[in-house]
RODO-2510 file (C-alpha; in nm, 4 decimals, decimal comma):
residues 346
     n   res          X          Y          Z
     1     m     2,2557     2,8900     1,4419
     2     e     2,3182     2,8201     1,8187
     3     r     2,0954     3,0187     2,0191
     4     v     2,2349     3,1896     2,3336
     5     y     2,0487     3,2258     2,6550
     6     l     2,0722     3,5648     2,8501
     7     d     1,7478     3,6251     2,9918
     8     w     1,7922     3,4123     3,3706
     9     n     1,6122     3,7189     3,5265
    10     a     1,3175     3,6320     3,3617
    11     t     1,3575     3,2496     3,4667
    12     a     1,6399     3,0272     3,4778
    13     p     1,6120     2,6743     3,2803
    14     l     1,4904     2,3637     3,5448
    15     r     1,7691     2,2274     3,7464
    16     p     1,8238     1,8379     3,6737
    17     e     1,7634     1,8106     4,0567
    18     a     1,4292     1,9462     4,0841
    19     r     1,3311     1,7640     3,7973
    20     a     1,3856     1,4545     3,9180
    21     a     1,2638     1,5186     4,2259
    22     m     0,8908     1,6034     4,0231
    23     a     0,9302     1,3103     3,8538
    24     e     0,9015     1,1375     4,1743
    25     a     0,6070     1,3312     4,3142
    26     m     0,4534     1,2502     4,0167
    27     d     0,4060     0,8821     4,1073
    28     i     0,2274     0,9322     4,4255
    29     a    -0,1243     0,8987     4,3524
    30     g    -0,2879     1,0591     4,6285
    31     n    -0,4278     1,4014     4,7390
    32     p    -0,2300     1,5657     5,0471
    33     s    -0,6027     1,6368     5,2275
    34     s    -0,6804     1,2876     5,2128
    35     v    -0,6617     1,0635     5,5297
    36     h    -0,5892     0,7247     5,3613
    37     a    -0,2796     0,5633     5,3377
    38     e    -0,2179     0,7242     4,9188
    39     g    -0,3192     1,0563     5,0712
    40     r    -0,1219     1,0355     5,3940
    41     a     0,1836     0,9704     5,1294
    42     a     0,1511     1,2558     4,9451
    43     k     0,0870     1,4641     5,3104
    44     g     0,4488     1,3376     5,3616
    45     l     0,6202     1,4525     5,0964
    46     l     0,4418     1,8031     5,0824
    47     e     0,5745     1,8494     5,4338
    48     r     0,9428     1,7001     5,3695
    49     a     0,9453     1,9379     5,0885
    50     r     0,8095     2,2281     5,2910
    51     g     1,0747     2,1528     5,5747
    52     r     1,3349     2,1596     5,2990
    53     l     1,2329     2,4541     5,1866
    54     a     1,2365     2,6118     5,5010
    55     e     1,5851     2,5038     5,6230
    56     a     1,7420     2,6357     5,2797
    57     l     1,5954     2,9223     5,3057
    58     g     1,6717     2,9982     5,7170
    59     a     1,2912     2,9718     5,7976
    60     g     1,3023     2,6838     6,0592
    61     e     1,0869     2,8888     6,2565
    62     a     0,8462     2,9948     6,0108
    63     d     0,5088     2,9222     5,8418
    64     i     0,5815     2,8442     5,4500
    65     v     0,2568     2,9021     5,2230
    66     f     0,3061     2,7450     4,8925
    67     t     0,1464     2,9418     4,5941
    68     s     0,0979     2,9613     4,2585
    69     g     0,3524     3,1978     4,2370
    70     a     0,5477     3,5167     4,3592
    71     t     0,2390     3,7427     4,1787
    72     e     0,0009     3,5698     4,4079
    73     a     0,2146     3,5484     4,6527
    74     a     0,2473     3,9354     4,6527
    75     a    -0,1488     3,9054     4,6359
    76     l    -0,1781     3,7306     4,9551
    77     a     0,0711     3,9495     5,1075
    78     l    -0,0611     4,3069     5,0508
    79     a    -0,3779     4,3049     4,9424
    80     g    -0,5709     4,5394     5,1762
    81     r    -0,2552     4,6431     5,3635
    82     g    -0,1877     5,0065     5,2442
    83     l     0,2018     4,9710     5,2327
    84     c     0,4266     5,1916     5,1327
    85     g     0,6746     5,1243     4,8166
    86     a     0,8373     5,2823     4,5260
    87     d     0,8395     5,2801     4,1243
    88     v     1,0876     5,0137     4,1286
    89     e     0,9211     4,7543     4,2722
    90     h     0,7655     4,4680     4,0250
    91     d     0,4339     4,4839     3,8970
    92     a     0,2854     4,2362     4,1370
    93     v     0,4161     4,4172     4,4217
    94     h     0,3732     4,7771     4,2504
    95     a    -0,0342     4,7124     4,2207
    96     w    -0,0808     4,6997     4,6040
    97     i     0,1377     4,9564     4,7005
    98     d     0,1424     5,3404     4,7422
    99     a     0,4451     5,4178     4,5946
   100     g     0,5646     5,7223     4,7849
   101     l     0,9164     5,6257     4,8903
   102     s     1,1779     5,8181     4,7042
   103     v     1,4395     5,6531     4,4715
   104     d     1,8150     5,7975     4,4272
   105     g     1,9549     5,7915     4,0890
   106     a     2,1529     5,4702     4,1744
   107     g     1,8184     5,2979     4,2044
   108     r     1,8359     5,2872     4,6145
   109     v     1,5363     5,2894     4,7817
   110     t     1,5068     5,5203     5,1442
   111     v     1,2568     5,3709     5,3303
   112     d     1,0831     5,5600     5,5863
   113     d     0,8909     5,3367     5,8370
   114     p     1,0016     4,9768     5,7637
   115     a     0,6625     4,8359     5,9184
   116     t     0,4564     4,9855     5,6796
   117     s     0,6795     4,8735     5,3692
   118     a     0,7488     4,6729     5,1019
   119     l     1,0978     4,6285     4,9380
   120     q     1,2239     4,4126     4,6893
   121     l     1,6031     4,2611     4,7602
   122     a     1,6851     4,3068     4,3822
   123     n     1,5636     4,4363     4,1231
   124     s     1,4422     4,2528     3,7978
   125     e     1,5576     4,4965     3,5554
   126     t     1,8852     4,6302     3,6904
   127     g     1,9471     4,3950     3,9405
   128     v     1,9973     4,6352     4,2261
   129     v     2,0410     4,5405     4,5596
   130     q     1,8513     4,7271     4,8462
   131     d     1,9274     4,6467     5,2438
   132     l     1,6213     4,5070     5,3631
   133     p     1,5580     4,7035     5,6943
   134     a     1,4556     4,5293     6,0340
   135     g     1,0956     4,4888     6,0529
   136     l     1,0412     4,5522     5,7189
   137     a     0,6733     4,4352     5,6175
   138     v     0,7152     4,2339     5,3265
   139     a     1,0296     4,1392     5,1298
   140     d     0,9980     4,0770     4,7804
   141     v     1,3407     3,8274     4,7583
   142     t     1,2054     3,6664     4,4252
   143     q     1,4993     3,7801     4,2567
   144     g     1,7794     3,7386     4,4703
   145     i     1,7240     3,3632     4,6075
   146     g     1,9874     3,1760     4,5092
   147     r     2,2217     3,4524     4,3816
   148     l     2,2409     3,6220     4,6972
   149     p     2,2877     3,4899     5,0217
   150     f     1,9137     3,5524     5,2120
   151     s     1,8171     3,3734     5,5542
   152     y     1,4758     3,4752     5,6489
   153     q     1,5555     3,4493     6,0414
   154     w     1,8982     3,6582     6,0004
   155     s     1,6968     3,8975     5,7575
   156     g     1,4257     4,0059     6,0176
   157     v     1,1574     4,0973     5,7868
   158     q     0,8292     4,0223     5,8683
   159     v     0,7059     3,8439     5,5186
   160     a     0,8939     3,7317     5,2164
   161     i     0,7499     3,6685     4,8476
   162     l     0,9661     3,3955     4,6226
   163     s     0,9027     3,2474     4,3437
   164     a     1,0667     2,8988     4,1970
   165     h     1,1473     2,9384     3,8528
   166     k     1,3858     3,2254     3,9087
   167     f     1,6026     2,9683     4,0803
   168     g     1,5771     2,6998     3,8462
   169     g     1,2429     2,5445     3,9951
   170     p     0,9192     2,4733     3,8092
   171     k     0,7167     2,7594     3,6788
   172     g     0,3807     2,8305     3,8636
   173     t     0,4996     2,7804     4,1994
   174     g     0,6021     2,9852     4,4566
   175     a     0,5605     3,0981     4,8110
   176     l     0,5125     3,3145     5,1282
   177     i     0,7361     3,2844     5,4228
   178     l     0,5802     3,4764     5,7349
   179     p     0,5854     3,4301     6,1334
   180     r     0,4299     3,1469     6,2564
   181     g     0,0515     3,2255     6,3632
   182     h     0,1093     3,5337     6,1541
   183     d    -0,2576     3,6837     6,0544
   184     l    -0,3220     3,6622     5,6852
   185     a    -0,6435     3,6984     5,4911
   186     a    -0,7138     3,4296     5,2376
   187     q    -0,7437     3,5612     4,9102
   188     l    -0,8429     3,1699     4,7672
   189     k    -1,1244     3,0267     5,0103
   190     g    -1,2543     2,6775     4,9901
   191     g    -1,0927     2,3386     5,1484
   192     g    -0,8536     2,5212     5,3897
   193     q    -0,5535     2,3732     5,2647
   194     e    -0,1888     2,6150     5,3883
   195     m    -0,2865     2,6898     5,7328
   196     g    -0,6427     2,8239     5,5563
   197     r    -0,4555     3,0799     5,4141
   198     r    -0,4883     2,9846     5,0312
   199     s    -0,7410     2,7126     4,9692
   200     g    -0,6992     2,4607     4,6831
   201     t    -0,5288     2,1481     4,6123
   202     e    -0,1128     2,1562     4,6809
   203     n     0,0918     2,1788     4,3359
   204     l     0,2355     1,8390     4,4808
   205     i     0,4817     1,7925     4,1799
   206     g     0,5970     2,1719     4,1618
   207     i     0,6519     2,2196     4,5538
   208     a     0,8760     1,8760     4,5321
   209     g     1,0690     2,0876     4,2646
   210     m     1,0829     2,3872     4,4274
   211     a     1,2192     2,2355     4,7282
   212     a     1,5115     2,0348     4,5363
   213     a     1,6086     2,3454     4,3324
   214     a     1,6281     2,5895     4,6212
   215     e     1,8883     2,3292     4,7884
   216     a     2,0708     2,3063     4,4540
   217     a     2,0160     2,6586     4,4256
   218     l     2,2229     2,7281     4,7755
   219     r     2,4646     2,4816     4,7230
   220     e     2,6121     2,6386     4,3854
   221     l     2,5651     2,9812     4,5642
   222     a     2,7901     2,8602     4,8634
   223     g     3,0606     2,6932     4,5738
   224     g     3,1231     3,0540     4,4480
   225     t     2,9339     3,0331     4,0676
   226     w     2,7967     3,3151     4,0680
   227     d     3,1196     3,5095     4,1454
   228     r     3,2558     3,3528     3,8557
   229     v     2,8909     3,5075     3,6512
   230     a     2,9988     3,8615     3,8070
   231     q     3,3381     3,8282     3,6079
   232     l     3,1470     3,7641     3,2653
   233     r     2,8963     4,0546     3,3657
   234     n     3,2079     4,3297     3,3747
   235     i     3,3538     4,1453     3,1018
   236     l     3,0262     4,2456     2,8858
   237     e     2,9777     4,5621     3,0255
   238     k     3,3582     4,6822     2,9006
   239     a     3,3122     4,5181     2,5814
   240     i     2,9908     4,7122     2,5181
   241     a     3,1473     5,0846     2,6942
   242     a     3,4155     5,0438     2,4776
   243     d     3,2542     5,0238     2,1045
   244     s     2,9328     5,2345     2,2999
   245     p     3,0661     5,5296     2,5213
   246     d     2,7160     5,6759     2,5773
   247     t     2,5590     5,3784     2,6840
   248     i     2,4793     5,4100     3,0474
   249     f     2,4595     5,0858     3,2537
   250     a     2,1928     5,1257     3,5057
   251     g     2,2250     5,1036     3,8744
   252     k     2,6157     5,0595     3,8344
   253     e     2,6984     5,2950     4,1121
   254     a     2,5109     5,0442     4,3183
   255     p     2,5729     4,6861     4,4910
   256     r     2,4124     4,4816     4,1683
   257     l     2,2970     4,0858     4,1744
   258     p     2,5975     3,9185     3,9727
   259     n     2,4276     3,8965     3,6662
   260     t     2,2444     4,1699     3,5774
   261     t     2,2869     4,4132     3,3233
   262     m     2,0587     4,7307     3,2125
   263     m     2,2073     4,8882     2,9256
   264     v     2,0152     5,2165     2,8233
   265     t     2,1525     5,3516     2,4881
   266     p     2,0149     5,6958     2,3394
   267     g     1,7800     5,6325     2,0557
   268     w     1,7938     5,2884     2,0563
   269     k     1,4391     5,1656     2,1514
   270     g     1,4813     4,8342     2,3990
   271     e     1,1933     4,6573     2,2375
   272     t     1,3806     4,7112     1,8913
   273     q     1,7268     4,5773     2,0054
   274     v     1,5639     4,3078     2,1828
   275     m     1,4080     4,1680     1,8162
   276     a     1,7158     4,2611     1,6504
   277     m     1,8979     4,0354     1,8907
   278     d     1,6577     3,7706     1,8801
   279     l     1,7299     3,7298     1,5217
   280     a     2,0910     3,7463     1,5945
   281     g     2,0370     3,4067     1,8148
   282     f     2,0656     3,5836     2,1546
   283     a     1,7403     3,5950     2,3774
   284     v     1,7249     3,9091     2,5555
   285     s     1,4785     4,1355     2,7153
   286     a     1,3840     4,4825     2,7599
   287     g     1,2901     4,4644     3,1266
   288     s     1,0597     4,2423     3,3578
   289     a     0,9329     3,9547     3,1611
   290     c     0,5731     4,0418     3,3429
   291     s     0,5797     4,3374     3,1531
   292     s     0,7622     4,1594     2,7965
   293     g     0,5461     4,2343     2,4762
   294     k     0,4104     4,5629     2,6516
   295     v     0,5615     4,8878     2,4394
   296     k     0,5978     5,1095     2,7283
   297     t     0,8792     5,3501     2,9220
   298     s     1,0239     5,1679     3,1877
   299     r     0,8716     5,2783     3,5225
   300     v     1,2113     5,1665     3,6877
   301     l     1,4736     5,3979     3,4469
   302     t     1,2467     5,6558     3,5039
   303     a     1,2134     5,6518     3,8599
   304     m     1,5647     5,6537     3,8811
   305     g     1,5733     5,9996     3,6430
   306     i     1,7404     5,8068     3,3561
   307     a     1,6723     5,9521     3,0317
   308     g     1,5628     5,7157     2,7189
   309     a     1,3829     5,4670     2,9663
   310     d     1,2671     5,3312     2,6590
   311     a     1,6122     5,2337     2,5287
   312     g     1,6875     5,0115     2,7702
   313     l     1,7791     4,6479     2,7378
   314     r     1,8465     4,3455     3,0169
   315     v     2,1034     4,1192     2,9587
   316     s     2,1324     3,8482     3,2332
   317     l     2,3550     3,5852     3,2477
   318     g     2,3544     3,2685     3,4354
   319     p     2,5798     2,9287     3,5706
   320     q     2,5987     2,8001     3,2428
   321     t     2,6772     3,1034     3,0678
   322     t     3,0567     3,1365     2,8969
   323     e     3,2736     3,3625     2,8129
   324     d     3,2436     3,3420     2,4341
   325     q     2,8781     3,3722     2,4355
   326     v     2,9037     3,7416     2,6431
   327     l     3,1839     3,8191     2,3803
   328     r     2,9701     3,7266     2,0750
   329     f     2,6825     3,8799     2,1830
   330     a     2,8706     4,1923     2,2456
   331     e     3,0239     4,1822     1,8820
   332     a     2,6818     4,1251     1,7576
   333     w     2,5152     4,3993     1,9431
   334     t     2,8166     4,6605     1,8843
   335     t     2,7671     4,5651     1,5249
   336     r     2,4073     4,6239     1,4843
   337     l     2,4605     4,9778     1,6438
   338     k     2,7168     5,0645     1,3980
   339     k     2,5042     5,0014     1,1497
   340     l     2,1632     5,1602     1,2831
   341     r     2,4103     5,4696     1,3436
   342     a     2,5445     5,4695     1,0167
   343     s     2,2329     5,4532     0,8374
   344     r     2,0670     5,7825     1,0479
   345     a     2,4186     5,9451     0,9264
   346     a     2,3590     5,8867     0,5397
***
């Protein structure tokens, strides 16, 4: 049975450009902090990757601090700051904020004071896209890179959080973008790497892959690839709605990521749907990958006031997804829903 991967918001497959850059970095033996020739070669590769990532993300006049991923980047950016946020934020951000900002039924957040607030560019569960206000203290742009136009300089945000594996880079690599000279309290202390903000030998292989993936992702976005993905998302939702008119597509009234559908079907728990579709050959999820495997109600759907917040199923497409795969998923899903309802009516 052919497996169909429809969980791109959890992680995107590794891009060939990233794989090639990582293979090249593996041949660099030196530590970037060493002063000998081998160390200088490693340092040169590190700084070239930093420059390539900065150019791709419009952060030429900013500092980039490499981390182990968006979760560490969020802790570094948010710990001890007492910023405001909303209940739709990712767990990695939500853990550090005072979640008092209001959320409407479409998942849009009202930011009262940007300078004291953290806000996501795009929600990992619903795909709802937020307008990032100028002067925003911290922006989580993890789900948006490569899928939405983003430039750090024109966004006007102070600090941005990102993770490589969401746009086809390696897992376990991320970064913070922040103003040059921005004061930031280090969470990891030691050798003083990353301008004293994040000690520890840099993951040179992962960083090289992240820079290459970012460049490839931006080329793909400029080429219109994600416009085609959006059309597939619309085809999926139309097919589902035709057979299940009571299914809610969370956030459909707001701008969304071009690839994301959060389907809420009353009476059918998301975890049960995930298992059923996995057995049918489709990889989907009930929400954020960082929370999957935990039986709990979606905080995001609850904040939006959606009834049946435990009945959400997230389908997230990618450039490799085909129309045939989308239609086969819709057919398999509706077949199982009809069987479930028939068994309950018997």
